[in-house]
N, C-alpha and C positions, 0 to 999 in steps of 0.2 A: 461052425468055426472053420472048417476046412475050406469052404467056399470063400470066406472072407480073406483068408491068407492067400489063396490063389489070385483073387482079385487084386490085392495089394501087390503081389509079386508081378503080375502082368502089367499093372500100372507103372511100377518101378522099372520094368524092362523097357516099356515104351519111352519113359522119361530119359533113361540111359541112352537109348538109341538116338533120340532127338538131340540130346546134348552132344554125343559123339559126332553126329552129322554136322552140327553147327560148328564144332571145333575143327573139323577136318577140312573146311573150305576156306582158303585164304586168298585165292586169286593170284597165287605166286607164279612167277615165271623164273626159273633159275633154281628150282628144287625145293624152295622153302614151302612147308605145308603148315606147320604150327610151331610155336616157339614158346620157350620160357620167357619170363619178363626180360625186356631189353634194359641194359644198364649202361651208364657212362659215368666217368668221373665228373662230368660237367652237368649231370642230370639232377634235377630237384626231386625231392621225395614225392611230390605230387605227380611229376612226370613218371617216376618209377611205378607209382600206383596206377597211372593210366596204362602203362605198358602191361602191368599185371592183369588189368581188366580186359586185355585182348587186343589192344591197339597194335597196328602194324609197326614193325621195327623201322621200316622205311616207307614213306609215302610221298605224295607230291603236294606242295603248298604254293599258292600264288604269292609272289613277293614283288618288290620293286624291280627285280630282274626278270620277272615273268614266273612261270611254274618251275620250281626247283625241288630237288630231293631234300626231305626233312626227316628228322627222327620222330619218335612217338610223341614227343612234347611239342612238335612243330618247329623245333630249332633247325636251321639250315645245316646241312652237312657239306664238307669240302673234300677236295682232292688236293694232294701235295705233289707238285711237279718233281720233287727230288726222290719220290718213290719210283720204283720201276714196276710198270704194269705187269701183273701176272707173276711177279717174283715170289710172292708169298711172304714178303718181308716189309716192314715199315722203316722208313729212314728218319722218322721223327723220334728223337730221343733227348734225354737231358731236359734242359729248360723248355724245349719245344713241346714236350708232353703236357706241361702245365698250361701253356697258352693254347694248345691244340689237342685237347683230350680225344682219345679214340672213341669211335662209335662201337660199343661192345654189346654182346648178347650172350645170355646164358645157354640158350638152346639153338634152334634153327631159326634164322631170320625170317620174319613174316613181312610180306610186302603188299602194297596196294597202289596200283597205278604205275608200277615200275616195270619197264620192259627189258632193261639190261640184265645181265647175269649177276645174281647176288650170291655171295659166298662168305666164307670167313677164313682168317689166317690167325696164327698165334701172334698176339700183340706184344708190346714191350713188357707188360706186367703179367704175361702168361694168360691173359683173358682172350676170349674169341673176339677178334676185331672184325667188324663187318666190312666186306668189300663189294664194290659195284663195278662190273665190267673189268675186274682184275685190279682195281685201285683201292687201297685201304681208305677208309672214311674217317673223318674227324669233325668235331665241333670246334667252334671258335669261342674262346672264353670271353671275348668282347661282344658277343651276341647275347643280349640280356633277355630278349623276348622272342616268342614264336614269330617267324617271318623276318627277323633281322638278318641282314646280309653284310654286316660290317667287316667280315673277313674276305669278302669278294675282291680278288685281285691283289691281296696283301703281298707286298714285295714282288709282285708279278709271278708268284709261284703257288698261290692258293686260290682254288676255284670252286664255286658252287657247280652242281651237276644237274643235267636234265634227266628225264625218266629213262633214257637209253644208257646213261652213264657217261655221256660226253660232257666235257667241261663247258660251262657258260662263260664266255669271255666279255660280255657286255658289262657296262658299269651300271650301278643302281641308279634309278631315276632321281633319288635324293640321297647323295652320298654323305656319310658321316666321317669320311677320312680313313676308311679301312685299309687303303693301300699305302699308308704312310708310316714312317717311324721305325725304330728299333732294329732288331736283329735280323738275321737271314732266314728265320723261320717265321 
């Protein structure tokens, strides 16, 4: 009986070490090592489940703009020119928040393929808003599917980002009118 218990204990310890080793490697540059599930007010429950399963908070996806930064559900993330890089604040408030929900995370952001510095700030709703190279990140409510870039160039102040955190200023190969209409946000 004693030998059986030790064997199970050793097996459990090996499994624990393997699990911890797998969780500890994220390929992050910018300090992120592991994270709680990423969330966003624009994220579907299946996307939240994907984030809970260990998907990166930010990764790179090929779109009609070329490779851009996306959230765990493959949705493009954007930079807002009215924000101030490195200020630790977001300029998107009021109606802007419903059209451009913040990319948020419950823990430390996990990244894959991102070379720019990733961090967080306190967002409008008190959540941890993800930043890339000092810029707060947002989704666009008009992007319905993974890889959509309908927010690209919107009002000349919203931009998809490359892996370094620099804004992409090209137009999509097949535009759906993302840069037209409405308000200043």
